[in-house]
N, CA, C and O of each residue as an XYZ file, in Angstrom:
440
protein
N      30.421     40.636     32.337
C      29.152     40.205     31.801
C      28.703     38.960     32.555
O      29.422     37.961     32.585
N      27.536     39.010     33.156
C      27.001     37.917     33.951
C      26.105     37.024     33.095
O      25.310     37.511     32.291
N      26.246     35.714     33.280
C      25.400     34.775     32.550
C      24.167     34.442     33.365
O      24.163     34.571     34.589
N      23.139     34.020     32.687
C      21.894     33.594     33.313
C      22.161     32.335     34.144
O      22.662     31.347     33.608
N      21.831     32.353     35.467
C      22.095     31.173     36.298
C      21.327     29.938     35.820
O      21.835     28.821     35.918
N      20.104     30.126     35.302
C      19.336     28.988     34.797
C      20.060     28.328     33.631
O      20.083     27.103     33.519
N      20.648     29.145     32.766
C      21.380     28.612     31.621
C      22.603     27.830     32.085
O      22.913     26.773     31.536
N      23.295     28.346     33.091
C      24.472     27.650     33.614
C      24.075     26.303     34.218
O      24.744     25.296     33.985
N      22.989     26.283     34.991
C      22.532     25.033     35.609
C      22.083     24.059     34.537
O      22.394     22.870     34.608
N      21.345     24.557     33.528
C      20.894     23.691     32.434
C      22.070     23.072     31.710
O      22.052     21.884     31.386
N      23.086     23.867     31.458
C      24.279     23.370     30.770
C      24.962     22.287     31.602
O      25.385     21.266     31.061
N      25.072     22.500     32.897
C      25.708     21.505     33.770
C      24.905     20.207     33.800
O      25.488     19.123     33.787
N      23.581     20.301     33.840
C      22.736     19.100     33.855
C      22.899     18.319     32.555
O      23.017     17.094     32.576
N      22.906     19.020     31.428
C      23.077     18.353     30.135
C      24.442     17.671     30.066
O      24.534     16.524     29.627
N      25.490     18.350     30.489
C      26.833     17.758     30.462
C      26.928     16.539     31.384
O      27.523     15.526     31.016
N      26.349     16.635     32.565
C      26.375     15.506     33.500
C      25.622     14.314     32.922
O      26.061     13.172     33.056
N      24.492     14.581     32.283
C      23.714     13.505     31.663
C      24.507     12.838     30.553
O      24.526     11.611     30.452
N      25.161     13.638     29.721
C      25.970     13.066     28.643
C      27.119     12.220     29.192
O      27.451     11.179     28.625
N      27.717     12.660     30.281
C      28.809     11.897     30.881
C      28.292     10.560     31.402
O      28.948      9.533     31.227
N      27.119     10.562     32.042
C      26.547      9.321     32.559
C      26.154      8.374     31.432
O      26.362      7.164     31.530
N      25.597      8.916     30.380
C      25.218      8.092     29.236
C      26.469      7.470     28.625
O      26.455      6.299     28.244
N      27.538      8.236     28.528
C      28.789      7.715     27.996
C      29.334      6.570     28.829
O      29.899      5.619     28.289
N      29.169      6.654     30.132
C      29.631      5.592     31.025
C      28.766      4.352     30.911
O      29.233      3.244     31.178
N      27.510      4.523     30.517
C      26.584      3.404     30.450
C      26.617      2.684     29.109
O      25.900      1.700     28.929
N      27.423      3.145     28.173
C      27.483      2.523     26.858
C      28.099      1.140     26.978
O      29.212      1.005     27.485
N      27.394      0.106     26.520
C      27.938     -1.247     26.644
C      29.140     -1.451     25.724
O      29.197     -0.890     24.630
N      30.084     -2.247     26.171
C      31.261     -2.562     25.373
C      30.937     -3.801     24.536
O      30.458     -4.810     25.054
N      31.201     -3.706     23.272
C      30.941     -4.814     22.365
C      30.913     -4.307     20.941
O      31.194     -3.136     20.683
N      30.574     -5.193     20.014
C      30.510     -4.791     18.613
C      29.554     -5.713     17.875
O      29.242     -6.816     18.324
N      29.104     -5.227     16.737
C      28.227     -5.991     15.857
C      29.089     -6.860     14.955
O      30.065     -6.385     14.374
N      28.727     -8.135     14.838
C      29.485     -9.057     13.995
C      28.542     -9.782     13.036
O      27.362     -9.991     13.319
N      29.115    -10.157     11.889
C      28.381    -10.907     10.868
C      29.391    -11.776     10.140
O      30.450    -11.299      9.733
N      29.063    -13.046      9.978
C      29.973    -13.968      9.292
C      30.294    -13.466      7.886
O      29.405    -13.042      7.147
N      31.553    -13.518      7.536
C      32.063    -13.173      6.202
C      31.841    -11.708      5.802
O      31.950    -11.376      4.622
N      31.542    -10.856      6.733
C      31.366     -9.432      6.411
C      32.728     -8.743      6.385
O      33.523     -8.878      7.314
N      32.978     -8.015      5.325
C      34.219     -7.255      5.193
C      34.122     -5.981      6.050
O      33.026     -5.448      6.225
N      35.243     -5.488      6.581
C      35.212     -4.289      7.433
C      34.513     -3.092      6.781
O      33.791     -2.358      7.456
N      34.718     -2.891      5.492
C      34.069     -1.775      4.815
C      32.550     -1.936      4.826
O      31.823     -0.969      5.052
N      32.074     -3.150      4.584
C      30.628     -3.389      4.586
C      30.045     -3.192      5.983
O      28.952     -2.646      6.130
N      30.776     -3.636      7.011
C      30.311     -3.451      8.393
C      30.172     -1.959      8.691
O      29.159     -1.524      9.238
N      31.182     -1.183      8.332
C      31.139      0.264      8.570
C      29.990      0.919      7.812
O      29.308      1.790      8.351
N      29.773      0.507      6.570
C      28.683      1.082      5.775
C      27.327      0.737      6.383
O      26.432      1.581      6.417
N      27.169     -0.492      6.860
C      25.909     -0.895      7.483
C      25.677     -0.146      8.790
O      24.560      0.291      9.069
N      26.729      0.001      9.589
C      26.600      0.755     10.847
C      26.183      2.192     10.561
O      25.307      2.737     11.233
N      26.810      2.801      9.563
C      26.484      4.184      9.216
C      25.041      4.313      8.740
O      24.327      5.231      9.143
N      24.616      3.387      7.878
C      23.247      3.438      7.356
C      22.225      3.279      8.493
O      21.223      3.993      8.534
N      22.481      2.351      9.404
C      21.552      2.143     10.522
C      21.567      3.336     11.471
O      20.517      3.742     11.970
N      22.730      3.892     11.722
C      22.826      5.055     12.590
C      22.067      6.235     11.989
O      21.354      6.954     12.689
N      22.232      6.418     10.692
C      21.536      7.508      9.997
C      20.019      7.325     10.073
O      19.282      8.282     10.308
N      19.563      6.089      9.872
C      18.126      5.806      9.921
C      17.548      5.937     11.330
O      16.355      6.194     11.490
N      18.384      5.761     12.347
C      17.904      5.779     13.727
C      17.916      7.166     14.366
O      17.559      7.301     15.536
N      18.321      8.199     13.623
C      18.355      9.552     14.178
C      16.950     10.133     14.232
O      16.201     10.061     13.258
N      16.602     10.706     15.372
C      15.284     11.308     15.547
C      15.439     12.692     16.154
O      16.183     12.877     17.116
N      14.727     13.669     15.584
C      14.801     15.023     16.133
C      14.082     15.114     17.478
O      13.130     14.377     17.734
N      14.547     16.020     18.327
C      13.865     16.288     19.588
C      14.014     17.761     19.902
O      14.900     18.438     19.380
N      13.142     18.244     20.756
C      13.253     19.622     21.221
C      12.662     19.719     22.614
O      11.875     18.875     23.043
N      13.059     20.754     23.295
C      12.606     20.997     24.658
C      12.409     22.496     24.812
O      13.287     23.280     24.450
N      11.270     22.896     25.342
C      10.987     24.300     25.583
C      10.480     24.451     27.004
O       9.594     23.713     27.437
N      11.034     25.392     27.716
C      10.641     25.630     29.097
C      10.377     27.113     29.295
O      11.077     27.954     28.731
N       9.380     27.431     30.085
C       9.102     28.824     30.395
C       8.011     29.391     29.524
O       7.366     28.671     28.762
N       7.815     30.667     29.640
C       6.777     31.375     28.908
C       7.395     32.099     27.727
O       8.341     32.868     27.898
N       6.867     31.863     26.516
C       7.430     32.540     25.365
C       7.057     34.016     25.287
O       7.578     34.735     24.434
N       6.173     34.478     26.151
C       5.831     35.899     26.166
C       4.811     36.298     25.129
O       4.766     37.461     24.727
N       3.997     35.372     24.690
C       2.971     35.696     23.714
C       1.758     36.267     24.424
O       1.566     36.018     25.615
N       0.963     37.004     23.742
C      -0.294     37.506     24.292
C      -0.394     39.006     24.185
O       0.567     39.683     23.818
N      -1.568     39.522     24.509
C      -1.821     40.942     24.328
C      -1.317     41.823     25.465
O      -1.537     43.033     25.421
N      -0.663     41.288     26.461
C      -0.123     42.119     27.533
C      -0.939     42.103     28.801
O      -0.992     43.110     29.507
N      -1.583     40.985     29.118
C      -2.376     40.887     30.348
C      -1.461     40.699     31.545
O      -0.753     39.695     31.619
N      -1.457     41.589     32.438
C      -0.712     41.466     33.687
C       0.786     41.472     33.481
O       1.268     41.481     32.348
N       1.528     41.467     34.590
C       2.984     41.500     34.507
C       3.536     40.228     33.852
O       3.131     39.114     34.185
N       4.438     40.415     32.945
C       5.111     39.278     32.321
C       4.363     38.657     31.168
O       4.777     37.604     30.682
N       3.281     39.255     30.707
C       2.511     38.635     29.637
C       2.519     39.426     28.343
O       1.717     39.141     27.454
N       3.364     40.372     28.210
C       3.401     41.163     26.979
C       4.561     40.777     26.101
O       5.420     39.996     26.510
N       4.596     41.309     24.907
C       5.732     41.030     24.026
C       7.045     41.464     24.676
O       7.148     42.563     25.221
N       8.016     40.610     24.613
C       9.320     40.922     25.183
C       9.457     40.555     26.652
O      10.537     40.710     27.222
N       8.398     40.076     27.272
C       8.456     39.712     28.683
C       8.688     38.218     28.897
O       8.839     37.769     30.033
N       8.716     37.472     27.842
C       8.835     36.023     27.974
C      10.186     35.596     28.511
O      11.189     36.290     28.346
N      10.190     34.459     29.145
C      11.418     33.906     29.695
C      11.574     32.467     29.226
O      11.872     31.581     30.027
N      11.377     32.231     27.946
C      11.460     30.878     27.418
C      12.913     30.496     27.148
O      13.733     31.328     26.758
N      13.202     29.242     27.361
C      14.500     28.704     26.997
C      14.291     27.273     26.535
O      13.289     26.645     26.877
N      15.202     26.776     25.786
C      15.072     25.414     25.302
C      16.236     25.033     24.423
O      17.192     25.791     24.259
N      16.139     23.851     23.864
C      17.165     23.369     22.959
C      16.537     22.350     22.023
O      15.444     21.845     22.281
N      17.221     22.058     20.956
C      16.762     21.084     19.977
C      17.971     20.371     19.391
O      19.089     20.885     19.432
N      17.744     19.217     18.862
C      18.826     18.463     18.244
C      18.317     17.133     17.731
O      17.129     16.972     17.447
N      19.222     16.189     17.615
C      18.846     14.836     17.208
C      19.428     13.857     18.222
O      20.444     14.123     18.864
N      18.765     12.740     18.343
C      19.260     11.689     19.220
C      19.088     10.349     18.508
O      18.241     10.208     17.626
N      19.888      9.387     18.894
C      19.819      8.068     18.278
C      18.809      7.203     19.023
O      18.901      7.030     20.238
N      17.852      6.665     18.287
C      16.900      5.709     18.842
C      17.615      4.353     18.853
O      17.735      3.696     17.819
N      18.085      3.948     20.030
C      18.899      2.732     20.135
C      18.133      1.483     19.736
O      18.709      0.571     19.142
N      16.846      1.423     20.050
C      16.051      0.251     19.670
C      15.964      0.130     18.157
O      16.075     -0.967     17.611
N      15.767      1.244     17.485
C      15.702      1.244     16.027
C      17.059      0.867     15.425
O      17.122      0.136     14.436
N      18.136      1.365     16.020
C      19.481      1.029     15.541
C      19.732     -0.476     15.669
O      20.208     -1.114     14.730
N      19.408     -1.035     16.837
C      19.609     -2.480     17.039
C      18.763     -3.292     16.061
O      19.239     -4.277     15.496
N      17.509     -2.880     15.861
C      16.629     -3.604     14.934
C      17.186     -3.560     13.511
O      17.127     -4.554     12.787
N      17.717     -2.426     13.120
C      18.303     -2.277     11.777
C      19.507     -3.210     11.614
O      19.625     -3.903     10.604
N      20.390     -3.223     12.601
C      21.582     -4.074     12.508
C      21.187     -5.556     12.479
O      21.771     -6.333     11.724
N      20.215     -5.946     13.285
C      19.755     -7.341     13.278
C      19.124     -7.694     11.937
O      19.328     -8.796     11.428
N      18.359     -6.768     11.361
C      17.720     -7.014     10.066
C      18.764     -7.193      8.960
O      18.499     -7.848      7.952
N      19.935     -6.613      9.150
C      21.016     -6.762      8.159
C      21.878     -8.001      8.428
O      22.879     -8.224      7.747
N      21.487     -8.799      9.417
C      22.168    -10.062      9.667
C      23.266    -10.025     10.712
O      24.033    -10.981     10.824
N      23.365     -8.945     11.482
C      24.412     -8.821     12.501
C      23.905     -9.306     13.851
O      22.702     -9.332     14.111
N      24.841     -9.685     14.696
C      24.511    -10.006     16.088
C      25.471     -9.242     16.994
O      26.624     -9.005     16.633
N      24.991     -8.864     18.160
C      25.778     -8.109     19.132
C      26.637     -9.060     19.934
O      26.132    -10.028     20.503
N      27.928     -8.796     19.985
C      28.859     -9.606     20.751
C      29.450     -8.765     21.870
O      30.355     -7.967     21.626
N      28.951     -8.929     23.103
C      29.497     -8.139     24.212
C      30.966     -8.477     24.462
O      31.422     -9.598     24.237
N      31.678     -7.468     24.933
C      33.082     -7.646     25.293
C      34.072     -7.435     24.165
O      35.272     -7.341     24.420
N      33.606     -7.358     22.916
C      34.515     -7.110     21.796
C      34.869     -5.632     21.734
O      34.039     -4.770     22.020
N      36.099     -5.353     21.359
C      36.498     -3.964     21.135
C      35.879     -3.508     19.817
O      35.986     -4.212     18.813
N      35.224     -2.327     19.804
C      34.616     -1.850     18.555
C      35.680     -1.598     17.491
O      36.803     -1.195     17.795
N      35.303     -1.843     16.246
C      36.220     -1.586     15.110
C      36.363     -0.113     14.882
O      37.087      0.305     13.978
């Protein structure tokens, strides 16, 4: 069974992008005076949850239409895409700052 080459290339591009993003993640942690570890974790979770934003991507022709010319009828579409959620880092940072935390580079995350 042969896979679609476009799908294979798309998958490789997405994986490569995720690997690069992982390498670009700054090392450090959020700190707040007198904050207990449980409270820090709860605040991080709440901010992370609030910073999630849906996204989607669609490429190609979905094949809609009454059948004008080659490739324009039902079943002729070649659309592909994906959807998911991503973290809005600016919103996450703003949330953590609003809760009284400051970013300390170089700290090992808890």
